[in-house]
N, CA, C and O atoms as CSV, one atom per row, in Angstrom:
chain,resi,resn,atom,element,x,y,z
A,1,UNK,N,N,106.600,81.242,119.515
A,1,UNK,CA,C,105.617,81.899,119.010
A,1,UNK,C,C,105.991,82.456,117.326
A,1,UNK,O,O,106.228,83.663,117.287
A,2,UNK,N,N,106.052,81.865,116.223
A,2,UNK,CA,C,106.591,81.929,115.091
A,2,UNK,C,C,105.878,83.769,114.726
A,2,UNK,O,O,104.865,84.161,115.305
A,3,UNK,N,N,106.728,84.751,113.593
A,3,UNK,CA,C,105.997,85.980,112.622
A,3,UNK,C,C,104.929,85.280,112.377
A,3,UNK,O,O,103.948,85.878,112.818
A,4,UNK,N,N,104.621,84.161,111.814
A,4,UNK,CA,C,103.716,84.042,111.115
A,4,UNK,C,C,102.285,83.529,112.091
A,4,UNK,O,O,101.151,83.844,111.729
A,5,UNK,N,N,102.497,82.840,113.153
A,5,UNK,CA,C,101.412,82.376,113.793
A,5,UNK,C,C,101.271,83.700,114.758
A,5,UNK,O,O,100.220,83.524,115.373
A,6,UNK,N,N,101.741,84.698,115.085
A,6,UNK,CA,C,102.070,86.015,115.736
A,6,UNK,C,C,100.917,87.019,114.649
A,6,UNK,O,O,99.909,87.543,115.124
A,7,UNK,N,N,101.200,87.110,113.561
A,7,UNK,CA,C,100.516,87.328,112.554
A,7,UNK,C,C,98.688,87.091,112.254
A,7,UNK,O,O,97.795,87.937,112.234
A,8,UNK,N,N,98.621,85.475,112.032
A,8,UNK,CA,C,97.484,85.225,112.207
A,8,UNK,C,C,96.477,85.227,113.096
A,8,UNK,O,O,95.288,85.357,112.807
A,9,UNK,N,N,96.983,85.069,114.301
A,9,UNK,CA,C,96.355,85.506,115.729
A,9,UNK,C,C,95.784,86.934,115.860
A,9,UNK,O,O,94.687,87.310,116.271
A,10,UNK,N,N,97.048,87.749,115.303
A,10,UNK,CA,C,96.100,89.077,115.101
A,10,UNK,C,C,95.261,89.889,114.611
A,10,UNK,O,O,94.753,90.964,114.930
A,11,UNK,N,N,95.188,88.743,113.283
A,11,UNK,CA,C,94.755,88.934,111.724
A,11,UNK,C,C,93.334,88.859,112.630
A,11,UNK,O,O,92.597,89.800,112.923
A,12,UNK,N,N,93.165,87.194,113.036
A,12,UNK,CA,C,91.999,87.000,113.554
A,12,UNK,C,C,91.219,88.262,114.971
A,12,UNK,O,O,90.070,88.482,115.356
A,13,UNK,N,N,92.297,88.688,115.266
A,13,UNK,CA,C,91.293,89.776,116.359
A,13,UNK,C,C,91.278,91.062,115.397
A,13,UNK,O,O,90.555,91.964,115.818
A,14,UNK,N,N,91.969,91.328,114.132
A,14,UNK,CA,C,91.716,92.414,113.235
A,14,UNK,C,C,90.366,92.013,112.171
A,14,UNK,O,O,89.463,92.845,112.082
A,15,UNK,N,N,90.306,91.201,111.674
A,15,UNK,CA,C,89.415,90.797,110.793
A,15,UNK,C,C,88.404,89.852,111.130
A,15,UNK,O,O,87.384,89.659,110.468
A,16,UNK,N,N,88.690,89.329,112.074
A,16,UNK,CA,C,87.204,88.192,112.665
A,16,UNK,C,C,88.257,86.866,111.904
A,16,UNK,O,O,89.197,87.162,111.166
A,17,UNK,N,N,87.977,85.758,112.164
A,17,UNK,CA,C,88.224,84.254,112.064
A,17,UNK,C,C,88.507,84.100,110.479
A,17,UNK,O,O,89.647,83.866,110.080
A,18,UNK,N,N,87.500,84.231,109.665
A,18,UNK,CA,C,87.637,83.772,107.895
A,18,UNK,C,C,87.897,85.122,107.410
A,18,UNK,O,O,87.730,85.158,106.191
A,19,UNK,N,N,88.279,86.363,107.953
A,19,UNK,CA,C,88.595,87.445,107.004
A,19,UNK,C,C,89.780,87.851,105.799
A,19,UNK,O,O,89.883,88.629,104.850
A,20,UNK,N,N,90.484,86.938,106.397
A,20,UNK,CA,C,91.801,87.032,105.521
A,20,UNK,C,C,92.652,85.660,105.510
A,20,UNK,O,O,92.318,84.846,106.371
A,21,UNK,N,N,93.818,85.261,104.559
A,21,UNK,CA,C,94.214,84.358,104.202
A,21,UNK,C,C,95.711,84.627,104.259
A,21,UNK,O,O,96.099,85.792,104.174
A,22,UNK,N,N,96.958,83.191,104.458
A,22,UNK,CA,C,97.942,83.471,104.749
A,22,UNK,C,C,98.725,83.739,103.268
A,22,UNK,O,O,98.059,83.158,102.412
A,23,UNK,N,N,99.898,84.410,102.657
A,23,UNK,CA,C,100.367,83.965,101.816
A,23,UNK,C,C,102.223,84.515,102.117
A,23,UNK,O,O,102.866,84.777,103.134
A,24,UNK,N,N,102.487,84.495,100.889
A,24,UNK,CA,C,104.257,84.937,100.937
A,24,UNK,C,C,104.215,85.510,99.994
A,24,UNK,O,O,104.249,85.145,98.819
A,25,UNK,N,N,104.097,86.983,100.706
A,25,UNK,CA,C,104.170,88.542,100.030
A,25,UNK,C,C,105.592,88.735,99.623
A,25,UNK,O,O,106.519,88.208,100.238
A,26,UNK,N,N,105.799,89.740,98.247
A,26,UNK,CA,C,107.007,90.140,98.346
A,26,UNK,C,C,107.630,90.789,98.672
A,26,UNK,O,O,107.323,91.935,98.344
A,27,UNK,N,N,108.701,90.684,99.371
A,27,UNK,CA,C,109.766,91.212,100.416
A,27,UNK,C,C,109.327,90.673,102.073
A,27,UNK,O,O,110.133,90.932,102.967
A,28,UNK,N,N,108.517,90.205,102.291
A,28,UNK,CA,C,108.321,89.643,103.731
A,28,UNK,C,C,108.923,88.085,103.287
A,28,UNK,O,O,109.388,87.598,102.256
A,29,UNK,N,N,108.620,87.573,104.752
A,29,UNK,CA,C,108.896,86.291,105.061
A,29,UNK,C,C,107.313,85.775,105.064
A,29,UNK,O,O,106.981,84.612,105.296
A,30,UNK,N,N,106.623,86.602,104.836
A,30,UNK,CA,C,105.085,86.454,104.571
A,30,UNK,C,C,104.016,87.572,105.194
A,30,UNK,O,O,104.260,88.425,106.048
A,31,UNK,N,N,102.559,87.267,104.399
A,31,UNK,CA,C,101.689,88.926,105.285
A,31,UNK,C,C,100.244,87.899,104.910
A,31,UNK,O,O,100.147,86.901,104.197
A,32,UNK,N,N,99.243,88.632,105.721
A,32,UNK,CA,C,97.983,88.711,105.713
A,32,UNK,C,C,98.047,89.304,104.383
A,32,UNK,O,O,98.726,90.222,103.924
A,33,UNK,N,N,96.577,88.036,103.560
A,33,UNK,CA,C,96.269,89.201,102.827
A,33,UNK,C,C,94.777,89.302,102.765
A,33,UNK,O,O,94.193,88.253,103.036
A,34,UNK,N,N,94.145,90.178,102.512
A,34,UNK,CA,C,92.405,90.369,102.630
A,34,UNK,C,C,92.243,91.257,101.609
A,34,UNK,O,O,93.118,91.906,101.037
A,35,UNK,N,N,90.763,91.238,101.368
A,35,UNK,CA,C,89.928,91.826,100.128
A,35,UNK,C,C,88.991,92.748,101.259
A,35,UNK,O,O,88.473,92.185,102.223
A,36,UNK,N,N,88.837,94.246,101.018
A,36,UNK,CA,C,88.305,95.432,101.606
A,36,UNK,C,C,87.266,95.536,101.005
A,36,UNK,O,O,87.121,95.267,99.813
A,37,UNK,N,N,86.320,95.982,101.841
A,37,UNK,CA,C,84.941,96.058,101.129
A,37,UNK,C,C,85.142,97.016,99.752
A,37,UNK,O,O,86.031,97.832,99.511
A,38,UNK,N,N,84.371,96.746,99.213
A,38,UNK,CA,C,84.400,97.174,97.875
A,38,UNK,C,C,85.805,97.383,96.742
A,38,UNK,O,O,85.906,98.274,95.898
A,39,UNK,N,N,86.697,96.395,96.997
A,39,UNK,CA,C,87.793,95.959,96.054
A,39,UNK,C,C,87.087,94.615,95.696
A,39,UNK,O,O,86.007,94.196,96.112
A,40,UNK,N,N,88.168,93.909,94.616
A,40,UNK,CA,C,88.060,92.616,94.289
A,40,UNK,C,C,89.175,91.966,94.283
A,40,UNK,O,O,89.169,90.763,94.024
A,41,UNK,N,N,90.190,92.551,94.530
A,41,UNK,CA,C,91.324,92.247,94.733
A,41,UNK,C,C,92.516,91.991,96.331
A,41,UNK,O,O,92.950,92.969,96.940
A,42,UNK,N,N,92.744,91.008,96.611
A,42,UNK,CA,C,93.723,91.449,97.835
A,42,UNK,C,C,94.868,92.248,97.839
A,42,UNK,O,O,95.640,92.384,96.891
A,43,UNK,N,N,94.975,92.916,99.245
A,43,UNK,CA,C,95.528,93.707,99.890
A,43,UNK,C,C,96.900,93.218,100.801
A,43,UNK,O,O,96.523,92.081,101.084
A,44,UNK,N,N,97.896,93.317,101.272
A,44,UNK,CA,C,98.778,93.177,102.060
A,44,UNK,C,C,98.698,93.981,102.997
A,44,UNK,O,O,98.664,95.209,102.927
A,45,UNK,N,N,98.647,92.933,104.434
A,45,UNK,CA,C,98.779,93.409,105.620
A,45,UNK,C,C,99.978,93.129,106.819
A,45,UNK,O,O,99.965,91.917,107.034
A,46,UNK,N,N,100.442,93.431,107.206
A,46,UNK,CA,C,101.959,92.915,107.786
A,46,UNK,C,C,102.249,94.022,108.768
A,46,UNK,O,O,102.945,94.961,108.383
A,47,UNK,N,N,101.735,93.998,110.129
A,47,UNK,CA,C,101.538,95.181,111.297
A,47,UNK,C,C,103.385,94.921,111.778
A,47,UNK,O,O,104.144,95.813,112.157
A,48,UNK,N,N,103.649,93.769,111.644
A,48,UNK,CA,C,105.572,93.891,111.862
A,48,UNK,C,C,105.868,94.546,110.762
A,48,UNK,O,O,106.794,95.327,110.980
A,49,UNK,N,N,105.520,94.573,109.759
A,49,UNK,CA,C,106.986,95.306,109.109
A,49,UNK,C,C,106.011,96.805,108.840
A,49,UNK,O,O,106.763,97.772,108.716
A,50,UNK,N,N,105.256,96.992,108.784
A,50,UNK,CA,C,104.163,98.195,108.340
A,50,UNK,C,C,103.801,99.081,109.430
A,50,UNK,O,O,102.991,98.727,110.287
A,51,UNK,N,N,104.340,100.168,109.437
A,51,UNK,CA,C,103.668,101.331,110.449
A,51,UNK,C,C,102.434,101.521,110.607
A,51,UNK,O,O,101.821,101.685,111.662
A,52,UNK,N,N,101.948,101.494,109.253
A,52,UNK,CA,C,100.053,101.683,109.174
A,52,UNK,C,C,99.712,100.698,109.603
A,52,UNK,O,O,98.692,100.705,110.292
A,53,UNK,N,N,100.102,100.016,109.475
A,53,UNK,CA,C,99.184,98.514,109.501
A,53,UNK,C,C,99.003,98.517,110.928
A,53,UNK,O,O,97.993,98.372,111.616
A,54,UNK,N,N,100.832,98.818,111.366
A,54,UNK,CA,C,100.289,98.344,113.360
A,54,UNK,C,C,99.862,99.314,113.960
A,54,UNK,O,O,99.519,99.135,115.129
A,55,UNK,N,N,99.754,100.511,113.433
A,55,UNK,CA,C,98.892,102.136,114.035
A,55,UNK,C,C,97.220,101.752,113.817
A,55,UNK,O,O,96.385,102.168,114.620
A,56,UNK,N,N,96.881,100.992,112.749
A,56,UNK,CA,C,95.424,100.536,112.808
A,56,UNK,C,C,94.919,99.552,113.306
A,56,UNK,O,O,93.701,99.454,113.459
A,57,UNK,N,N,95.948,98.447,113.724
A,57,UNK,CA,C,95.827,97.881,114.672
A,57,UNK,C,C,95.472,97.725,115.738
A,57,UNK,O,O,94.804,96.813,116.225
A,58,UNK,N,N,96.112,99.048,116.389
A,58,UNK,CA,C,96.186,99.395,117.789
A,58,UNK,C,C,95.366,99.875,118.066
A,58,UNK,O,O,94.886,99.839,119.199
A,59,UNK,N,N,94.868,100.577,116.981
A,59,UNK,CA,C,93.683,101.531,117.709
A,59,UNK,C,C,92.296,101.028,117.091
A,59,UNK,O,O,91.244,101.511,117.509
A,60,UNK,N,N,92.307,100.032,116.069
A,60,UNK,CA,C,91.372,99.301,116.637
A,60,UNK,C,C,90.358,98.654,117.533
A,60,UNK,O,O,89.141,98.637,117.718
A,61,UNK,N,N,92.101,97.830,118.263
A,61,UNK,CA,C,91.797,96.857,118.712
A,61,UNK,C,C,92.278,97.575,120.692
A,61,UNK,O,O,92.707,96.849,121.590
A,62,UNK,N,N,92.054,98.861,120.795
A,62,UNK,CA,C,92.814,99.680,121.860
A,62,UNK,C,C,93.833,99.685,122.690
A,62,UNK,O,O,93.881,99.852,123.909
A,63,UNK,N,N,95.081,99.376,121.469
A,63,UNK,CA,C,96.419,98.979,122.475
A,63,UNK,C,C,97.087,100.176,122.673
A,63,UNK,O,O,97.540,100.649,121.631
A,64,UNK,N,N,97.291,100.816,123.682
A,64,UNK,CA,C,98.323,101.646,123.900
A,64,UNK,C,C,99.725,101.510,123.871
A,64,UNK,O,O,100.244,100.712,124.651
A,65,UNK,N,N,100.547,102.287,122.948
A,65,UNK,CA,C,102.295,101.808,122.825
A,65,UNK,C,C,102.425,103.016,123.632
A,65,UNK,O,O,101.917,104.125,123.468
A,66,UNK,N,N,103.373,102.486,124.727
A,66,UNK,CA,C,103.797,103.393,125.842
A,66,UNK,C,C,105.686,103.121,125.514
A,66,UNK,O,O,106.104,101.975,125.680
A,67,UNK,N,N,106.880,104.440,124.980
A,67,UNK,CA,C,107.848,103.827,124.923
A,67,UNK,C,C,108.472,104.319,126.433
A,67,UNK,O,O,108.212,105.435,126.882
A,68,UNK,N,N,109.242,103.438,127.079
A,68,UNK,CA,C,110.138,104.029,127.822
A,68,UNK,C,C,111.777,103.950,127.759
A,68,UNK,O,O,112.477,103.076,128.270
A,69,UNK,N,N,112.191,105.043,127.031
A,69,UNK,CA,C,113.606,105.152,126.457
A,69,UNK,C,C,114.374,105.376,127.408
A,69,UNK,O,O,115.490,105.426,126.891
A,70,UNK,N,N,114.483,105.565,128.634
A,70,UNK,CA,C,115.078,105.321,129.366
A,70,UNK,C,C,115.848,103.442,129.806
A,70,UNK,O,O,116.965,103.136,130.222
A,71,UNK,N,N,114.920,102.781,129.545
A,71,UNK,CA,C,115.020,101.342,129.997
A,71,UNK,C,C,115.180,100.838,128.349
A,71,UNK,O,O,115.376,99.657,128.065
A,72,UNK,N,N,115.086,101.730,127.504
A,72,UNK,CA,C,115.064,101.480,125.982
A,72,UNK,C,C,114.355,100.202,125.868
A,72,UNK,O,O,115.029,99.242,125.494
A,73,UNK,N,N,113.016,100.010,126.145
A,73,UNK,CA,C,111.999,99.102,126.105
A,73,UNK,C,C,110.676,99.836,125.263
A,73,UNK,O,O,110.297,100.987,125.480
A,74,UNK,N,N,110.131,98.992,124.357
A,74,UNK,CA,C,108.933,99.544,124.486
A,74,UNK,C,C,107.818,98.405,124.927
A,74,UNK,O,O,107.903,97.203,124.673
A,75,UNK,N,N,106.533,99.201,125.793
A,75,UNK,CA,C,105.383,98.162,126.362
A,75,UNK,C,C,104.536,98.981,126.321
A,75,UNK,O,O,104.550,100.209,126.394
A,76,UNK,N,N,103.057,97.559,126.081
A,76,UNK,CA,C,102.088,98.303,125.195
A,76,UNK,C,C,100.892,97.597,126.041
A,76,UNK,O,O,100.997,96.393,126.276
A,77,UNK,N,N,99.776,98.307,126.496
A,77,UNK,CA,C,98.571,97.564,126.906
A,77,UNK,C,C,97.569,97.256,126.246
A,77,UNK,O,O,97.697,97.727,125.116
A,78,UNK,N,N,96.472,96.615,126.376
A,78,UNK,CA,C,94.841,96.747,125.550
A,78,UNK,C,C,94.138,96.355,126.745
A,78,UNK,O,O,94.397,95.641,127.713
A,79,UNK,N,N,93.121,97.086,126.346
A,79,UNK,CA,C,91.736,97.375,127.536
A,79,UNK,C,C,91.586,96.006,127.958
A,79,UNK,O,O,91.398,95.784,129.154
A,80,UNK,N,N,91.617,95.490,127.506
A,80,UNK,CA,C,90.752,93.814,127.256
A,80,UNK,C,C,91.571,92.748,127.892
A,80,UNK,O,O,91.045,91.707,128.285
A,81,UNK,N,N,92.923,92.994,128.011
A,81,UNK,CA,C,94.058,92.009,128.358
A,81,UNK,C,C,94.892,92.532,129.743
A,81,UNK,O,O,95.697,93.460,129.664
A,82,UNK,N,N,94.653,91.940,130.820
A,82,UNK,CA,C,95.581,92.345,131.799
A,82,UNK,C,C,97.127,92.849,131.607
A,82,UNK,O,O,97.660,93.918,131.904
A,83,UNK,N,N,97.565,91.833,131.084
A,83,UNK,CA,C,99.426,92.019,130.615
A,83,UNK,C,C,99.332,92.857,129.589
A,83,UNK,O,O,98.457,93.107,128.760
A,84,UNK,N,N,100.928,93.429,129.913
A,84,UNK,CA,C,101.198,93.832,128.883
A,84,UNK,C,C,102.143,93.705,128.650
A,84,UNK,O,O,102.889,93.413,129.584
A,85,UNK,N,N,102.757,93.842,127.217
A,85,UNK,CA,C,104.086,93.610,126.291
A,85,UNK,C,C,105.263,94.249,126.258
A,85,UNK,O,O,105.128,95.456,126.053
A,86,UNK,N,N,106.488,93.842,126.398
A,86,UNK,CA,C,107.293,94.777,126.332
A,86,UNK,C,C,108.425,93.607,125.250
A,86,UNK,O,O,108.320,92.383,125.180
A,87,UNK,N,N,109.316,94.383,124.618
A,87,UNK,CA,C,109.960,94.118,123.771
A,87,UNK,C,C,111.219,95.314,124.280
A,87,UNK,O,O,111.120,96.458,124.722
A,88,UNK,N,N,112.279,94.520,124.009
A,88,UNK,CA,C,113.682,95.636,124.183
A,88,UNK,C,C,113.608,96.000,122.197
A,88,UNK,O,O,113.445,95.317,121.186
A,89,UNK,N,N,113.937,98.095,122.652
A,89,UNK,CA,C,114.253,98.348,121.579
A,89,UNK,C,C,115.182,97.793,120.223
A,89,UNK,O,O,114.960,97.375,119.086
A,90,UNK,N,N,116.274,98.052,121.042
A,90,UNK,CA,C,117.988,97.344,120.309
A,90,UNK,C,C,117.985,98.561,119.565
A,90,UNK,O,O,118.043,99.563,120.277
A,91,UNK,N,N,117.920,98.805,118.042
A,91,UNK,CA,C,118.344,99.552,117.177
A,91,UNK,C,C,117.166,100.285,116.497
A,91,UNK,O,O,117.244,101.475,116.192
A,92,UNK,N,N,116.489,99.816,116.357
A,92,UNK,CA,C,114.726,100.185,115.781
A,92,UNK,C,C,113.644,99.748,117.018
A,92,UNK,O,O,113.385,98.576,117.292
A,93,UNK,N,N,113.099,100.860,117.668
A,93,UNK,CA,C,112.400,100.981,118.430
A,93,UNK,C,C,111.214,101.410,117.904
A,93,UNK,O,O,110.180,101.607,118.542
A,94,UNK,N,N,111.464,101.623,116.134
A,94,UNK,CA,C,109.713,101.209,115.712
A,94,UNK,C,C,109.757,99.838,115.284
A,94,UNK,O,O,108.604,99.482,115.527
A,95,UNK,N,N,110.199,99.095,114.925
A,95,UNK,CA,C,110.067,97.578,115.167
A,95,UNK,C,C,109.653,96.593,116.431
A,95,UNK,O,O,108.856,95.659,116.344
A,96,UNK,N,N,110.289,96.956,117.498
A,96,UNK,CA,C,109.951,96.831,118.592
A,96,UNK,C,C,108.434,96.849,119.205
A,96,UNK,O,O,107.835,95.985,119.845
A,97,UNK,N,N,107.978,98.337,118.712
A,97,UNK,CA,C,107.023,98.901,118.933
A,97,UNK,C,C,105.356,98.037,118.169
A,97,UNK,O,O,104.246,97.756,118.622
A,98,UNK,N,N,106.124,97.877,116.692
A,98,UNK,CA,C,105.272,96.777,116.045
A,98,UNK,C,C,105.243,95.553,117.002
A,98,UNK,O,O,104.494,95.150,117.892
A,99,UNK,N,N,106.021,95.276,116.607
A,99,UNK,CA,C,106.150,93.478,116.974
A,99,UNK,C,C,105.460,93.655,118.848
A,99,UNK,O,O,104.880,92.750,119.448
A,100,UNK,N,N,105.703,94.802,119.306
A,100,UNK,CA,C,104.768,94.325,120.851
A,100,UNK,C,C,103.158,94.670,120.953
A,100,UNK,O,O,102.277,94.218,121.684
A,101,UNK,N,N,103.148,95.818,119.749
A,101,UNK,CA,C,101.448,95.792,119.449
A,101,UNK,C,C,101.006,94.259,119.287
A,101,UNK,O,O,100.308,93.622,120.076
A,102,UNK,N,N,101.695,93.712,117.821
A,102,UNK,CA,C,100.994,92.564,117.572
A,102,UNK,C,C,101.017,91.639,118.465
A,102,UNK,O,O,100.119,90.828,118.241
A,103,UNK,N,N,101.645,91.379,119.396
A,103,UNK,CA,C,101.803,90.606,120.499
A,103,UNK,C,C,100.828,90.809,121.179
A,103,UNK,O,O,100.388,89.678,121.385
A,104,UNK,N,N,100.266,91.428,121.612
A,104,UNK,CA,C,98.760,92.111,122.422
A,104,UNK,C,C,98.104,91.992,121.435
A,104,UNK,O,O,97.227,91.238,121.856
A,105,UNK,N,N,97.824,92.213,120.215
A,105,UNK,CA,C,97.090,91.676,119.210
A,105,UNK,C,C,96.742,90.340,118.862
A,105,UNK,O,O,95.561,90.040,118.690
A,106,UNK,N,N,97.653,89.518,118.744
A,106,UNK,CA,C,97.516,88.414,118.789
A,106,UNK,C,C,96.964,87.158,119.887
A,106,UNK,O,O,96.455,86.039,119.819
A,107,UNK,N,N,97.520,88.343,121.141
A,107,UNK,CA,C,96.730,87.723,122.843
A,107,UNK,C,C,95.227,87.654,122.110
A,107,UNK,O,O,94.613,86.588,122.076
A,108,UNK,N,N,94.852,88.505,121.705
A,108,UNK,CA,C,93.607,89.138,122.007
A,108,UNK,C,C,92.561,88.073,120.562
A,108,UNK,O,O,91.354,87.833,120.534
A,109,UNK,N,N,93.178,87.849,120.000
A,109,UNK,CA,C,92.689,87.112,118.218
A,109,UNK,C,C,92.828,85.595,119.696
A,109,UNK,O,O,91.929,85.562,120.536
A,110,UNK,N,N,93.753,84.755,119.758
A,110,UNK,CA,C,94.279,83.856,120.348
A,110,UNK,C,C,92.587,83.724,121.245
A,110,UNK,O,O,91.685,82.997,120.829
A,111,UNK,N,N,92.522,84.247,121.997
A,111,UNK,CA,C,91.132,84.442,123.369
A,111,UNK,C,C,89.900,84.658,122.393
A,111,UNK,O,O,88.862,85.067,122.913
A,112,UNK,N,N,89.915,84.462,121.261
A,112,UNK,CA,C,88.542,84.921,120.448
A,112,UNK,C,C,87.982,83.686,120.069
A,112,UNK,O,O,88.859,82.929,119.652
A,113,UNK,N,N,86.629,83.099,120.053
A,113,UNK,CA,C,86.148,82.282,120.363
A,113,UNK,C,C,86.221,81.678,118.754
A,113,UNK,O,O,85.735,80.579,118.484
């Protein structure tokens, strides 16, 4: 699955099916844009690249990150899905954590009607 597909499916779980659109945002290979309540302009959203977006996504969808430094991996679980999503940390455990959160959220979004 591409990063765009992951972000779009995660955005479906976070915003709903029609609450966002894809755009080529500056500094990223792309991102989701949405208009928050009370504003008249788009805001960029990319939990693959932004720690704050990833944390808000995890909290809203009740995704729990668990970092296992002994195995140099990170795993996340979500209350509404059985699977655990694991990423190898490599040199960047923050990026691995964000990606695992987005993968779990994408699964939630994919399962939505």
